[in-house]
C-alpha positions in Angstrom: 4.9 30.2 49.2 6.1 31.4 45.8 8.7 28.7 45.7 6.1 26.1 46.5 3.9 27.4 43.6 6.8 27.3 41.3 7.5 23.7 42.3 3.8 22.8 41.8 3.9 24.4 38.3 7.1 22.4 37.4 5.5 19.2 38.5 2.4 20.0 36.5 4.6 20.9 33.5 6.4 17.6 33.7 3.2 15.6 33.9 1.8 17.6 31.0 4.9 17.0 28.9 4.6 13.2 29.5 1.0 13.1 28.5 1.3 15.5 25.7 4.3 13.6 24.3 2.2 10.4 24.1 -0.7 12.3 22.5 1.7 13.9 20.0 3.1 10.6 19.0 -0.4 9.2 18.4 -1.2 12.2 16.1 2.3 11.9 14.5 1.5 8.2 13.7 -1.6 9.2 11.8 0.2 12.0 10.0 2.8 9.5 9.0 0.3 7.0 7.7 -1.3 9.8 5.7 2.1 10.5 4.0 2.6 13.8 6.0 0.0 15.3 3.7 -1.8 18.1 5.5 -4.9 17.8 3.4 -5.1 14.1 3.9 -4.4 14.3 7.6 -7.1 17.0 8.1 -9.6 14.9 6.2 -8.7 12.0 8.5 -9.3 14.3 11.6 -12.7 15.3 10.2 -13.8 11.7 9.6 -12.4 10.3 12.9 -13.1 13.1 15.5 -14.0 10.7 18.3 -10.9 8.6 17.8 -8.6 11.6 17.3 -9.7 13.6 20.3 -10.3 10.8 22.8 -7.7 10.8 25.6 -8.4 7.1 26.1 -5.9 5.1 24.1 -7.3 2.4 21.7 -6.5 -1.1 22.7 -6.5 -2.2 19.1 -3.2 -3.8 18.0 -1.1 -1.6 15.7 -0.4 -3.1 12.3 2.2 -0.5 11.1 3.8 1.2 14.1 5.1 4.7 14.1 8.7 4.9 12.7 10.7 7.7 14.2 12.5 8.7 11.0 14.5 11.9 10.7 11.4 13.5 9.2 9.2 12.3 12.0 11.6 13.6 14.6 11.6 17.0 13.0 7.8 17.1 12.9 7.7 16.0 16.6 10.1 18.7 17.6 8.1 21.3 15.7 4.9 20.1 17.4 6.7 20.3 20.8 7.7 24.0 20.1 4.2 24.9 18.9 2.6 23.2 22.0 4.7 25.2 24.5 4.3 28.4 22.5 0.5 28.0 22.7 0.9 27.5 26.5 3.6 30.0 27.4 2.5 33.1 25.4 -1.1 33.4 26.7 0.1 32.4 30.2 2.6 35.2 30.3 0.2 37.8 28.8 -2.9 36.9 30.9 -0.8 36.1 34.0 0.8 39.5 33.9 -2.7 41.1 33.8 -3.8 38.9 36.7 -0.8 40.0 38.7 -0.2 37.0 40.9 1.3 33.5 40.8 -2.0 31.8 41.6 -3.8 33.3 38.6 -0.8 32.5 36.4 -0.8 28.9 37.5 -4.5 28.5 36.9 -4.1 30.0 33.4 -1.1 27.7 32.8 -3.1 24.6 33.8 -6.0 25.6 31.6 -3.7 26.2 28.6 -2.0 22.9 29.2 -5.4 21.1 29.3 -6.5 22.8 26.1 -3.2 22.0 24.4 -3.5 18.4 25.4 -7.0 18.0 24.1 -6.4 19.9 20.8 -3.1 18.1 20.2 -4.3 16.6 16.8 -4.9 20.1 15.5 -1.5 21.3 16.7 0.0 18.4 14.8 -1.9 19.6 11.7 -0.3 23.1 12.3 3.1 21.4 12.6 2.7 19.5 9.4 1.8 22.8 7.6 4.8 24.7 9.2 7.2 21.9 8.2 5.9 21.5 4.6 8.3 24.1 2.9 11.2 22.9 5.1 10.6 19.2 4.2 10.1 20.1 0.6 13.6 21.6 0.5 15.1 18.7 2.3 13.4 16.2 0.1 14.6 18.0 -3.0 18.1 17.6 -1.9 17.7 13.8 -1.5 15.8 13.6 -4.8 18.5 15.5 -6.7 21.3 13.5 -5.2 19.5 10.2 -6.2 18.7 11.5 -9.7 22.3 12.6 -10.3 23.5 9.1 -9.2 21.2 7.4 -11.7 22.2 9.8 -14.5 25.9 9.0 -13.8 25.3 5.3 -14.4 25.1 4.9 -18.1 25.8 1.2 -17.6 22.7 0.7 -15.4 19.3 -0.4 -16.8 16.3 0.8 -14.9 13.0 -1.0 -15.1 10.0 1.1 -14.0 6.8 -0.7 -13.0 3.4 0.9 -12.3 -0.3 -0.1 -12.3 -3.4 0.0 -10.1 -2.5 -3.4 -8.8 0.1 -6.2 -9.3 3.1 -3.8 -9.4 4.7 -5.1 -6.2 4.4 -8.7 -7.2 5.6 -7.9 -10.7 8.6 -6.0 -9.3 9.8 -9.1 -7.4 9.1 -11.4 -10.3 11.1 -9.2 -12.7 13.9 -9.0 -10.2 14.0 -12.7 -9.6 14.0 -13.7 -13.3 16.6 -11.1 -14.2 18.9 -12.3 -11.4 19.5 -15.4 -13.6 21.8 -13.2 -15.6 22.3 -9.8 -13.8 23.1 -8.3 -10.4 19.7 -6.8 -9.6 18.5 -4.3 -7.0 14.7 -4.1 -6.3 13.0 -1.4 -4.3 12.0 -3.2 -1.1 8.4 -3.9 0.0 6.2 -1.0 -1.2 8.9 1.7 -1.5 7.2 3.4 -4.4 7.2 7.2 -3.6 9.9 9.8 -4.6 11.4 9.7 -1.1 11.2 5.9 -0.9 13.0 5.6 -4.2 15.5 8.3 -3.4 16.4 6.5 -0.2 17.0 3.2 -1.9 19.1 4.8 -4.7 21.2 6.9 -2.3 21.8 4.2 0.3 21.6 0.8 -1.5 22.4 1.2 -5.2 26.1 0.5 -5.9 28.4 0.1 -8.9 27.9 -3.7 -8.9 24.2 -3.4 -9.7 23.4 -3.9 -13.4 19.7 -3.5 -13.2 17.5 -1.5 -10.9 13.8 -2.5 -10.7 11.7 0.4 -9.4 8.0 0.2 -8.3 6.2 3.4 -8.9 3.0 4.3 -7.1 0.7 7.3 -7.2 -2.5 8.8 -5.8 -2.7 11.9 -7.9 -1.8 13.1 -11.5 1.9 13.9 -11.9 3.4 11.6 -9.3 4.4 8.9 -11.8 6.1 11.5 -13.9 8.1 12.7 -10.9 9.2 9.1 -10.1 10.1 8.5 -13.8 12.2 11.7 -13.9 14.0 10.5 -10.8 14.7 6.9 -11.8 15.1 7.4 -15.6 13.7 4.0 -16.6 14.6 2.5 -20.0 11.9 -0.1 -19.7 8.4 0.7 -18.5 5.8 -1.9 -17.5 2.1 -1.2 -17.1 0.6 -4.1 -15.2 -3.1 -3.1 -14.8 -5.5 -0.2 -14.5 -8.6 -0.3 -12.4 -10.6 1.6 -9.8 -8.0 2.0 -7.1 -7.5 5.3 -5.2 -10.7 6.7 -6.9 -11.1 9.0 -3.9 -8.0 11.0 -5.0 -8.0 10.3 -8.8 -11.8 10.9 -9.1 -12.1 8.8 -12.3 -10.5 6.1 -14.5 -9.4 8.6 -17.1 -7.1 10.4 -14.5 -5.7 7.0 -13.5 -4.9 6.2 -17.1 -3.2 9.6 -17.6 -1.1 9.1 -14.5 0.0 5.6 -15.2 0.9 6.5 -18.8 3.3 9.2 -17.5 5.8 6.3 -17.1 5.6 5.5 -20.9 5.8 9.2 -21.8 9.0 9.6 -19.8 10.8 6.6 -21.5 13.7 7.7 -23.7 13.4 7.4 -27.5 15.2 4.0 -27.4 13.1 2.8 -24.4 10.7 -0.1 -24.5 7.1 -0.1 -23.1 5.5 -3.3 -21.9 1.7 -3.5 -21.7 -0.8 -6.0 -20.3 -2.9 -6.0 -23.5 -5.7 -7.9 -21.9 -6.6 -5.0 -19.7 -9.2 -2.9 -21.5 -7.8 0.5 -20.3 -4.1 -0.4 -20.9 -5.0 -1.7 -24.4 -6.2 1.8 -25.3 -2.9 3.3 -24.1 -0.8 0.6 -25.9 -2.7 1.3 -29.2 -1.7 5.0 -29.1 1.9 4.3 -28.3 4.5 4.6 -31.1 7.6 3.8 -29.0 9.0 0.3 -29.2 6.6 -1.9 -27.2 5.8 -5.4 -26.1 2.3 -6.7 -25.5 1.5 -9.6 -23.2 -1.6 -11.4 -22.2 -3.7 -14.6 -22.4 -6.2 -13.6 -25.1 -6.0 -12.9 -28.8 -2.5 -14.4 -29.2 -2.1 -13.1 -32.7 -1.7 -9.5 -31.3 0.7 -10.5 -28.5 4.5 -10.6 -28.3 4.4 -12.8 -25.2 1.6 -15.1 -24.0 0.8 -18.2 -22.1 -1.1 -21.4 -23.2 -2.0 -24.8 -21.7 -2.6 -23.1 -18.3 -3.3 -25.5 -15.4 -4.0 -23.8 -12.1 -4.5 -25.5 -8.8 -4.0 -24.9 -5.0 -0.3 -25.4 -5.3 0.5 -23.0 -8.1 0.3 -23.2 -11.9 1.9 -24.7 -15.0 1.8 -23.1 -18.4 3.6 -22.9 -21.7 5.3 -19.6 -22.3 5.4 -18.5 -26.0 6.4 -15.5 -28.0 5.7 -14.3 -31.5 9.1 -15.5 -32.7 8.1 -19.1 -32.1 10.0 -19.7 -28.9 8.2 -22.0 -26.4 8.9 -23.5 -23.0 7.1 -25.2 -20.2 7.0 -23.2 -16.9 6.0 -24.0 -13.3 5.3 -21.4 -10.6 4.5 -21.5 -6.9 2.3 -18.4 -7.3 -1.4 -18.9 -6.8 -4.0 -17.8 -9.3 -4.3 -17.2 -13.0 -3.9 -13.5 -12.5 -0.3 -14.1 -11.4 0.5 -15.5 -14.8 0.0 -12.0 -16.1 2.7 -10.7 -13.7 5.0 -13.5 -14.8 4.5 -12.6 -18.5 5.5 -9.0 -17.7 8.7 -10.4 -16.1 9.3 -12.6 -19.2 8.9 -9.6 -21.5 11.5 -7.5 -19.5 13.8 -10.5 -19.4 13.6 -11.1 -23.2 14.3 -7.4 -23.9 17.5 -7.7 -21.7 18.7 -10.8 -23.5 17.7 -13.8 -21.3 17.0 -17.0 -23.1 13.7 -18.9 -22.6 15.5 -21.5 -20.5 16.8 -18.7 -18.2 13.3 -17.2 -18.0 11.8 -20.5 -17.1 14.3 -21.2 -14.4 13.7 -17.7 -13.0 9.9 -18.3 -13.0 10.4 -21.5 -11.0 12.4 -19.6 -8.4 9.8 -16.8 -7.8 8.4 -16.9 -4.3 5.0 -15.5 -3.2 5.1 -12.0 -1.9 4.1 -11.6 1.8 0.4 -10.8 2.3 -0.4 -11.3 -1.4 -2.1 -14.7 -1.7 0.6 -16.2 0.5 -0.2 -19.8 1.4 0.4 -20.8 5.1 -0.2 -24.3 6.5 -1.1 -24.0 10.2 -0.2 -26.7 12.7 -3.8 -27.7 13.2 -4.3 -28.5 9.5 -6.2 -25.4 8.6 -4.9 -23.7 5.4 -4.4 -20.0 5.5 -4.4 -17.8 2.4 -2.9 -14.4 3.4 -4.1 -11.7 0.9 -4.2 -9.0 3.6 -2.0 -6.3 2.0 -4.6 -4.6 -0.2 -7.9 -5.2 -1.8 -9.6 -4.0 -5.0 -12.5 -5.3 -7.1 -10.3 -7.3 -9.5 -8.0 -8.5 -6.7 -11.0 -9.8 -4.6 -12.3 -11.8 -7.6 -8.8 -13.3 -8.2 -8.5 -14.2 -4.5 -12.0 -15.9 -4.5 -11.0 -17.7 -7.7 -7.9 -19.1 -5.9 -10.0 -20.0 -2.9 -12.5 -21.9 -5.1 -9.7 -24.1 -6.5 -9.3 -25.9 -3.1 -11.3 -29.1 -3.4 -11.2 -30.2 0.2 -12.5 -28.5 3.4 -14.9 -25.6 3.9 -14.0 -22.1 2.8 -13.9 -19.2 5.2 -13.3 -15.6 4.4 -12.2 -12.9 6.8 -12.5 -9.3 5.5 -13.2 -5.7 6.4 -14.0 -5.0 2.7 -12.5 -2.6 0.3 -11.6 1.1 0.7 -10.5 4.2 -1.3 -13.0 3.4 -4.1 -14.9 6.7 -3.8 -18.5 6.7 -4.9 -18.3 3.1 -6.1 -17.1 1.8 -2.8 -20.6 0.7 -1.5 -21.6 -1.0 -4.8 -18.2 -2.7 -5.2 -18.4 -4.1 -1.7 -21.9 -5.3 -2.3 -20.8 -7.2 -5.4 -17.9 -8.5 -3.3 -20.5 -9.9 -0.9 -22.3 -11.5 -3.8 -19.2 -13.2 -5.0 -18.3 -14.4 -1.5 -21.7 -16.0 -1.3 -21.0 -18.1 -4.4 -17.7 -19.5 -3.1 -17.5 -19.5 0.7 -19.2 -21.5 3.5 -18.5 -18.9 6.2 -18.0 -15.2 6.2 -16.4 -13.3 9.0 -16.9 -9.5 8.5 -14.6 -7.1 10.4 -16.5 -3.9 11.3 -20.3 -3.8 11.3 -20.8 -0.4 9.6 -18.1 -0.8 7.0 -19.1 -4.3 6.0 -22.8 -3.6 5.7 -22.7 -3.6 1.9 -20.9 -7.0 1.9 -23.6 -8.4 4.2 -26.3 -7.1 1.8 -24.5 -8.8 -1.1 -24.5 -12.0 0.8 -28.2 -11.7 1.4 -28.7 -11.1 -2.3 -27.6 -14.7 -2.9 -29.5 -16.1 0.1 -26.3 -16.9 2.1 -27.0 -18.6 5.4 -27.2 -15.9 8.1 -26.0 -18.4 10.7 -22.7 -18.6 8.8 -22.1 -14.9 8.9 -20.1 -13.5 11.9 -19.6 -9.7 12.4 -16.7 -8.9 14.6 -15.0 -5.7 15.7 -11.4 -6.5 15.0 -9.0 -9.2 13.8 -8.5 -10.6 17.3 -12.2 -11.4 17.5 -12.0 -12.8 14.0 -9.2 -15.1 15.0 -11.2 -16.4 18.0 -14.2 -17.0 15.7 -12.0 -19.0 13.3 -10.9 -21.1 16.3 -14.5 -22.0 17.0 -15.5 -23.0 13.5 -12.4 -24.1 11.5 -11.1 -27.6 11.4 -8.4 -29.5 9.5 -8.4 -29.0 5.7 -10.6 -25.9 5.9 -9.3 -23.0 4.0 -9.3 -19.4 5.5 -8.8 -16.4 3.2 -7.7 -13.2 4.9 -8.8 -10.6 2.3 -7.5 -7.1 3.0 -6.5 -5.6 6.3 -7.4 -2.0 6.9 -4.5 0.3 7.9 -4.3 1.8 11.3 -5.8 5.1 10.1 -9.1 3.5 9.1 -11.8 2.7 11.6 -15.5 2.2 11.8 
């Protein structure tokens, strides 16, 4: 009889481990999306209780799947050990008190059920337990990368930060500079200390002459940490605006954080500023290091600027000029006037590093759109897609709608879940977004009824036709709706796509 009970317990344990492993990976996925930050993960748990504790798996398609990195594997193992400790310890103690195998088995099953249900909390405990260990491991990778950079006196590092535009600018800078140099860019949105450390340790080699590093941050001090790692000699501030307000709290903190890049430049470094941005202008004016100012307004103050701008649905042409009297005609495939700012930043960095205006113009012509950032896609049925799904902010949405408005033929359709991480201004910003949509679009497909309510209200503020508003639950439903209303030459703008850790 005892052997049979043991066998039953083993079977129950195997079933539990299978189910708990799946639950643990779901929680691990959310922890990974929250940057393995316990405070952020706990906040996600608090705001998404129903989703976190539901044993029924969501049928929503995953946009950014769990990646079992070495860190993820360590966290998963820690969670595994904690889970079994939570089961075994009370089972042994209470089972001993009960005095027989039946009682012990019942306690074991109850402990397993509780562990399975509270798996998201156990993952939070695991994140906390692993924090000091991961900090030590990360410091090792960070120090190795920092020493590698310091050993390369022949290497020029270009650091780029801003509330938005930094990823596009990074690829622009890299493309133009490759006219003359062997350039390494940080890939995609690798803009954290560990992301940069990984690229430096694994990809940077002696043949690279320039390293272009994107630098992102959500709190004060993170840009300084990145600058101390990458040791940039050129620093570019692309833009400052209300992004990540939930963590930064206010614009002043964002300004302080972005300016950390300029503060960390060496005495012979050069700071590049978008002088048309009201917040960056204040920072530029207080900077006494060597600097270059770019923009489209007040040319007399600028070192690099663009004139004769012609923007259409295929790209832009403009005349690139500098304060020394150099001038050249440029053509770009990038959509929108706002991208000319990013190209000007690239032109500034290129001039500092000795490229001629002819080389800069050739580089600008070679720049390709970055995936999910106003990327133009011509579908087989003649419908034009503008993919701007990567991120969304108040200035970015205005730029995207401006691009959409440049298409002369066909009806204009927008698909959006709205903007996030804007703190107290999120509702008003989304309402203004709705108002702007109403002035440009013929149809609006809103993803998520609760989250897009301010957008709906904004559409009503401009008397948008209710029959042309469709509220759906996810992108699959949005795609089906597009199929019902879109026809050849219509233009569909996908503006923002919420990450997997956001829901209604």
